[in-house]
N, C-alpha and C positions, 0 to 999 in steps of 0.2 A: 542719363543713360547709365545702365549698370555695366560694370566691367565683366565681360564674359570670357576674357582670355585665360582665366584660371581653370575653366571647365574643359580645356582641350585635353583629350586623352591621346596617348600615342597609339596610332592605328597601325596595324600590321599591313604591309603592302599585299595587295590581292594576289600578286604573282607568287609571293612566298607562301601564302595560305594554300593556294592551288597546288604548289609543288609538294608541300607536306601532305595534302589530301591525296594526291596521285601516288605518292610513295606508300602511304598507309594502305590505300586501296590495293596497290600491287601486292603487298604482303598479306592482306586480309583475304584476297580471293582464294588462294589455295587452302588456307586454314578453314575458311567458312565452307568451302566445297567439301572438305573432309568431314567437318561437323555436320553438314547437311546430309551427307551420305550415311554417316553413322546414325543420325537421328532417323533417317528413313528405314534403315535396317532394324534399329532397336524397336521402333513403334510400328513397323510393318505398314507404313503409309507415308506418302510424300508430305513433307512440311509445307505449310502455306506459302512461305517466302522462299524463293529459290536462292541459290548460293550467291548470285550477283547482288540481289537485293539485300541479303544479309551482310555482304561485304561493304556495300554502300552505306548501310546503316551504321556499321562499325566505324567506318572512316568518318562519317558525319558526326558521330559521338566523340571520337578521340581527338580529331584535329583541333577543335576549339579549346580543348583542355591544354594544349601546348602553349597557347597564346594568352592564357589567363594570368593576371598578375599575382 
């Protein structure tokens, strides 16, 4: 059998990941709401994604960057 003990990567606890995700989402909601409103005014039509969807996408993109080696 091969030794697979060297392949273990340090995994981030799920609760820590969720805490960072919630914190980033909390700060992203007002920013994305403002950006969504400005985009609606600038283009004179509503953007496809609402402010909550935009904030969730932002949090989903940023949170894994924190835990990369």
